[in-house]
KOLSE-525349 format. One record per atom (N, C-alpha, C): residue number from 1; atom name; z, y negated, x negated. Coordinates in Angstrom, 3 decimals, always signed. Layout:
# residues N
<num->NUM	atome->CA	w->Z	v->Y	u->X>
...
# end
This chain:
# residues 72
<num->1	atome->N	w->+17.024	v->-17.241	u->-20.409>
<num->1	atome->CA	w->+17.370	v->-15.992	u->-20.917>
<num->1	atome->C	w->+16.430	v->-15.539	u->-21.889>
<num->2	atome->N	w->+16.650	v->-15.285	u->-22.958>
<num->2	atome->CA	w->+15.721	v->-14.655	u->-24.013>
<num->2	atome->C	w->+15.737	v->-13.083	u->-24.070>
<num->3	atome->N	w->+14.535	v->-12.654	u->-24.357>
<num->3	atome->CA	w->+14.218	v->-11.110	u->-24.349>
<num->3	atome->C	w->+14.039	v->-10.793	u->-25.819>
<num->4	atome->N	w->+14.507	v->-9.551	u->-26.170>
<num->4	atome->CA	w->+14.278	v->-9.091	u->-27.503>
<num->4	atome->C	w->+12.825	v->-8.945	u->-27.766>
<num->5	atome->N	w->+12.106	v->-8.290	u->-26.824>
<num->5	atome->CA	w->+10.593	v->-8.066	u->-27.118>
<num->5	atome->C	w->+9.973	v->-8.614	u->-25.807>
<num->6	atome->N	w->+8.983	v->-9.370	u->-26.235>
<num->6	atome->CA	w->+8.018	v->-9.842	u->-25.007>
<num->6	atome->C	w->+6.663	v->-9.329	u->-25.412>
<num->7	atome->N	w->+6.123	v->-8.345	u->-24.557>
<num->7	atome->CA	w->+4.717	v->-7.886	u->-24.727>
<num->7	atome->C	w->+4.064	v->-8.130	u->-23.477>
<num->8	atome->N	w->+2.839	v->-8.587	u->-23.594>
<num->8	atome->CA	w->+1.959	v->-8.728	u->-22.155>
<num->8	atome->C	w->+1.906	v->-7.471	u->-21.469>
<num->9	atome->N	w->+2.167	v->-7.550	u->-20.191>
<num->9	atome->CA	w->+1.993	v->-6.451	u->-19.249>
<num->9	atome->C	w->+0.474	v->-6.146	u->-18.895>
<num->10	atome->N	w->-0.008	v->-4.957	u->-19.257>
<num->10	atome->CA	w->-1.471	v->-4.838	u->-18.928>
<num->10	atome->C	w->-1.767	v->-4.703	u->-17.249>
<num->11	atome->N	w->-0.597	v->-4.347	u->-16.618>
<num->11	atome->CA	w->-0.881	v->-4.354	u->-15.151>
<num->11	atome->C	w->-0.880	v->-5.662	u->-14.427>
<num->12	atome->N	w->+0.079	v->-6.564	u->-14.806>
<num->12	atome->CA	w->+0.196	v->-7.783	u->-14.069>
<num->12	atome->C	w->+0.047	v->-9.023	u->-14.930>
<num->13	atome->N	w->-0.289	v->-9.015	u->-16.182>
<num->13	atome->CA	w->-0.533	v->-10.039	u->-17.059>
<num->13	atome->C	w->+0.673	v->-10.942	u->-17.279>
<num->14	atome->N	w->+1.798	v->-10.273	u->-17.066>
<num->14	atome->CA	w->+3.097	v->-11.114	u->-17.365>
<num->14	atome->C	w->+3.508	v->-10.933	u->-18.722>
<num->15	atome->N	w->+4.414	v->-11.703	u->-19.219>
<num->15	atome->CA	w->+4.927	v->-11.487	u->-20.680>
<num->15	atome->C	w->+6.425	v->-10.906	u->-20.635>
<num->16	atome->N	w->+6.883	v->-10.533	u->-19.482>
<num->16	atome->CA	w->+8.358	v->-9.914	u->-19.445>
<num->16	atome->C	w->+8.223	v->-8.465	u->-19.014>
<num->17	atome->N	w->+8.061	v->-7.654	u->-19.998>
<num->17	atome->CA	w->+8.034	v->-6.175	u->-19.819>
<num->17	atome->C	w->+9.138	v->-5.656	u->-20.655>
<num->18	atome->N	w->+9.560	v->-4.466	u->-20.260>
<num->18	atome->CA	w->+10.593	v->-3.744	u->-20.971>
<num->18	atome->C	w->+9.877	v->-2.828	u->-21.878>
<num->19	atome->N	w->+10.687	v->-2.524	u->-23.050>
<num->19	atome->CA	w->+10.048	v->-1.494	u->-23.875>
<num->19	atome->C	w->+10.690	v->-0.213	u->-23.492>
<num->20	atome->N	w->+9.987	v->+0.923	u->-23.785>
<num->20	atome->CA	w->+10.336	v->+2.224	u->-23.425>
<num->20	atome->C	w->+10.923	v->+2.840	u->-24.647>
<num->21	atome->N	w->+11.919	v->+3.813	u->-24.491>
<num->21	atome->CA	w->+12.535	v->+4.597	u->-25.443>
<num->21	atome->C	w->+11.494	v->+5.584	u->-25.899>
<num->22	atome->N	w->+11.604	v->+6.150	u->-27.179>
<num->22	atome->CA	w->+10.565	v->+7.113	u->-27.633>
<num->22	atome->C	w->+10.465	v->+8.277	u->-26.744>
<num->23	atome->N	w->+11.687	v->+8.760	u->-26.191>
<num->23	atome->CA	w->+11.678	v->+9.964	u->-25.269>
<num->23	atome->C	w->+11.065	v->+9.575	u->-24.074>
<num->24	atome->N	w->+11.276	v->+8.448	u->-23.386>
<num->24	atome->CA	w->+10.548	v->+8.034	u->-22.123>
<num->24	atome->C	w->+9.024	v->+7.909	u->-22.425>
<num->25	atome->N	w->+8.659	v->+7.408	u->-23.522>
<num->25	atome->CA	w->+7.167	v->+7.198	u->-23.703>
<num->25	atome->C	w->+6.579	v->+8.722	u->-23.814>
<num->26	atome->N	w->+7.231	v->+9.458	u->-24.437>
<num->26	atome->CA	w->+6.708	v->+10.887	u->-24.572>
<num->26	atome->C	w->+6.705	v->+11.717	u->-23.192>
<num->27	atome->N	w->+7.593	v->+11.437	u->-22.402>
<num->27	atome->CA	w->+7.626	v->+12.018	u->-21.150>
<num->27	atome->C	w->+6.645	v->+11.606	u->-20.247>
<num->28	atome->N	w->+6.290	v->+10.192	u->-20.234>
<num->28	atome->CA	w->+5.368	v->+9.612	u->-19.437>
<num->28	atome->C	w->+3.872	v->+10.198	u->-19.914>
<num->29	atome->N	w->+3.727	v->+10.189	u->-21.235>
<num->29	atome->CA	w->+2.480	v->+10.623	u->-21.828>
<num->29	atome->C	w->+2.172	v->+12.088	u->-21.458>
<num->30	atome->N	w->+3.177	v->+12.858	u->-21.459>
<num->30	atome->CA	w->+3.102	v->+14.319	u->-21.148>
<num->30	atome->C	w->+2.711	v->+14.507	u->-19.609>
<num->31	atome->N	w->+3.398	v->+13.581	u->-18.798>
<num->31	atome->CA	w->+3.056	v->+13.594	u->-17.373>
<num->31	atome->C	w->+1.572	v->+13.282	u->-17.085>
<num->32	atome->N	w->+1.055	v->+12.229	u->-17.783>
<num->32	atome->CA	w->-0.188	v->+11.788	u->-17.682>
<num->32	atome->C	w->-1.191	v->+12.891	u->-18.320>
<num->33	atome->N	w->-0.901	v->+13.536	u->-19.179>
<num->33	atome->CA	w->-1.679	v->+14.510	u->-19.810>
<num->33	atome->C	w->-1.818	v->+15.791	u->-18.596>
<num->34	atome->N	w->-0.747	v->+15.994	u->-17.995>
<num->34	atome->CA	w->-0.741	v->+17.237	u->-16.896>
<num->34	atome->C	w->-1.704	v->+16.790	u->-15.725>
<num->35	atome->N	w->-1.469	v->+15.380	u->-15.346>
<num->35	atome->CA	w->-2.292	v->+14.934	u->-14.220>
<num->35	atome->C	w->-3.736	v->+14.836	u->-14.561>
<num->36	atome->N	w->-4.004	v->+14.498	u->-15.879>
<num->36	atome->CA	w->-5.445	v->+14.391	u->-16.350>
<num->36	atome->C	w->-6.058	v->+15.851	u->-16.378>
<num->37	atome->N	w->-5.300	v->+16.774	u->-16.936>
<num->37	atome->CA	w->-5.869	v->+18.086	u->-17.114>
<num->37	atome->C	w->-6.074	v->+18.631	u->-15.684>
<num->38	atome->N	w->-5.082	v->+18.491	u->-14.854>
<num->38	atome->CA	w->-5.360	v->+19.064	u->-13.412>
<num->38	atome->C	w->-6.618	v->+18.459	u->-12.642>
<num->39	atome->N	w->-6.763	v->+17.104	u->-12.899>
<num->39	atome->CA	w->-7.826	v->+16.410	u->-12.272>
<num->39	atome->C	w->-9.194	v->+16.917	u->-12.800>
<num->40	atome->N	w->-9.253	v->+17.008	u->-14.200>
<num->40	atome->CA	w->-10.433	v->+17.528	u->-14.699>
<num->40	atome->C	w->-10.791	v->+19.058	u->-14.419>
<num->41	atome->N	w->-9.757	v->+19.798	u->-14.295>
<num->41	atome->CA	w->-9.995	v->+21.058	u->-13.969>
<num->41	atome->C	w->-10.499	v->+21.364	u->-12.464>
<num->42	atome->N	w->-10.122	v->+20.356	u->-11.601>
<num->42	atome->CA	w->-10.611	v->+20.401	u->-10.276>
<num->42	atome->C	w->-11.909	v->+19.645	u->-9.975>
<num->43	atome->N	w->-12.043	v->+18.500	u->-10.744>
<num->43	atome->CA	w->-13.258	v->+17.685	u->-10.596>
<num->43	atome->C	w->-14.106	v->+17.441	u->-11.771>
<num->44	atome->N	w->-13.776	v->+18.166	u->-12.881>
<num->44	atome->CA	w->-14.673	v->+17.967	u->-14.071>
<num->44	atome->C	w->-16.184	v->+18.344	u->-13.929>
<num->45	atome->N	w->-16.528	v->+19.324	u->-13.142>
<num->45	atome->CA	w->-17.808	v->+19.741	u->-13.058>
<num->45	atome->C	w->-18.601	v->+18.490	u->-12.153>
<num->46	atome->N	w->-17.891	v->+17.812	u->-11.295>
<num->46	atome->CA	w->-18.547	v->+16.846	u->-10.537>
<num->46	atome->C	w->-18.734	v->+15.662	u->-11.443>
<num->47	atome->N	w->-17.731	v->+15.449	u->-12.294>
<num->47	atome->CA	w->-17.873	v->+14.270	u->-13.253>
<num->47	atome->C	w->-19.111	v->+14.463	u->-14.172>
<num->48	atome->N	w->-19.134	v->+15.786	u->-14.776>
<num->48	atome->CA	w->-20.232	v->+16.036	u->-15.562>
<num->48	atome->C	w->-21.637	v->+16.038	u->-14.749>
<num->49	atome->N	w->-21.732	v->+16.395	u->-13.645>
<num->49	atome->CA	w->-22.851	v->+16.374	u->-12.857>
<num->49	atome->C	w->-23.337	v->+14.986	u->-12.555>
<num->50	atome->N	w->-22.338	v->+13.980	u->-12.356>
<num->50	atome->CA	w->-22.703	v->+12.616	u->-12.165>
<num->50	atome->C	w->-23.333	v->+12.059	u->-13.441>
<num->51	atome->N	w->-22.687	v->+12.497	u->-14.534>
<num->51	atome->CA	w->-23.281	v->+11.694	u->-15.794>
<num->51	atome->C	w->-24.540	v->+12.429	u->-16.150>
<num->52	atome->N	w->-24.848	v->+13.617	u->-15.931>
<num->52	atome->CA	w->-26.104	v->+14.240	u->-16.144>
<num->52	atome->C	w->-27.185	v->+13.700	u->-15.336>
<num->53	atome->N	w->-26.971	v->+13.307	u->-14.068>
<num->53	atome->CA	w->-27.718	v->+12.656	u->-13.162>
<num->53	atome->C	w->-28.250	v->+11.366	u->-13.732>
<num->54	atome->N	w->-27.123	v->+10.576	u->-14.119>
<num->54	atome->CA	w->-27.443	v->+9.255	u->-14.823>
<num->54	atome->C	w->-28.341	v->+9.296	u->-16.014>
<num->55	atome->N	w->-28.115	v->+10.352	u->-16.702>
<num->55	atome->CA	w->-28.906	v->+10.471	u->-17.983>
<num->55	atome->C	w->-30.335	v->+10.822	u->-17.766>
<num->56	atome->N	w->-30.694	v->+11.716	u->-16.739>
<num->56	atome->CA	w->-32.023	v->+11.973	u->-16.384>
<num->56	atome->C	w->-32.772	v->+10.910	u->-15.752>
<num->57	atome->N	w->-32.036	v->+10.015	u->-15.040>
<num->57	atome->CA	w->-32.671	v->+8.842	u->-14.462>
<num->57	atome->C	w->-33.189	v->+7.862	u->-15.342>
<num->58	atome->N	w->-32.438	v->+7.770	u->-16.570>
<num->58	atome->CA	w->-32.832	v->+6.713	u->-17.440>
<num->58	atome->C	w->-33.683	v->+7.211	u->-18.601>
<num->59	atome->N	w->-34.259	v->+8.272	u->-18.429>
<num->59	atome->CA	w->-35.193	v->+8.800	u->-19.643>
<num->59	atome->C	w->-36.610	v->+8.450	u->-19.417>
<num->60	atome->N	w->-37.205	v->+7.708	u->-20.373>
<num->60	atome->CA	w->-38.706	v->+7.412	u->-20.379>
<num->60	atome->C	w->-39.381	v->+8.603	u->-20.989>
<num->61	atome->N	w->-40.189	v->+9.214	u->-20.302>
<num->61	atome->CA	w->-40.797	v->+10.493	u->-20.690>
<num->61	atome->C	w->-41.736	v->+10.258	u->-21.830>
<num->62	atome->N	w->-42.464	v->+9.041	u->-21.975>
<num->62	atome->CA	w->-43.349	v->+8.876	u->-23.074>
<num->62	atome->C	w->-42.595	v->+8.421	u->-24.306>
<num->63	atome->N	w->-41.468	v->+7.655	u->-24.177>
<num->63	atome->CA	w->-40.767	v->+7.131	u->-25.335>
<num->63	atome->C	w->-39.229	v->+7.395	u->-24.988>
<num->64	atome->N	w->-38.788	v->+8.704	u->-25.290>
<num->64	atome->CA	w->-37.407	v->+9.050	u->-24.856>
<num->64	atome->C	w->-36.274	v->+8.170	u->-25.543>
<num->65	atome->N	w->-36.565	v->+7.487	u->-26.572>
<num->65	atome->CA	w->-35.435	v->+6.705	u->-27.232>
<num->65	atome->C	w->-35.321	v->+5.275	u->-26.373>
<num->66	atome->N	w->-36.252	v->+5.084	u->-25.421>
<num->66	atome->CA	w->-35.987	v->+3.998	u->-24.623>
<num->66	atome->C	w->-35.650	v->+4.317	u->-23.216>
<num->67	atome->N	w->-34.858	v->+3.357	u->-22.518>
<num->67	atome->CA	w->-34.653	v->+3.715	u->-21.097>
<num->67	atome->C	w->-35.926	v->+3.390	u->-20.291>
<num->68	atome->N	w->-35.851	v->+3.915	u->-19.115>
<num->68	atome->CA	w->-36.921	v->+3.633	u->-18.214>
<num->68	atome->C	w->-37.218	v->+2.089	u->-17.834>
<num->69	atome->N	w->-36.190	v->+1.419	u->-17.785>
<num->69	atome->CA	w->-36.161	v->-0.013	u->-17.463>
<num->69	atome->C	w->-36.348	v->-0.961	u->-18.635>
<num->70	atome->N	w->-36.484	v->-0.406	u->-19.969>
<num->70	atome->CA	w->-36.648	v->-1.359	u->-21.005>
<num->70	atome->C	w->-38.240	v->-1.658	u->-21.208>
<num->71	atome->N	w->-38.590	v->-2.886	u->-21.048>
<num->71	atome->CA	w->-40.079	v->-3.217	u->-21.187>
<num->71	atome->C	w->-40.693	v->-3.029	u->-22.608>
<num->72	atome->N	w->-39.753	v->-3.258	u->-23.566>
<num->72	atome->CA	w->-40.294	v->-3.178	u->-24.889>
<num->72	atome->C	w->-39.508	v->-2.246	u->-25.840>
# end
């Protein structure tokens, strides 16, 4: 059986995936935007706090352009 389009599937690494219509692609994209916006509105401050902690842990006070664990 031959397929018109064969693109690798990023989820399962197979080459037999179906293509979406333009309308379906837009609907999925908009759905993911809503999910992402809701997630960020609820947990965005925690995500920012996490990255802020990581940034302060890696600052070399004497040479701020280097990380703490860089020997040279």
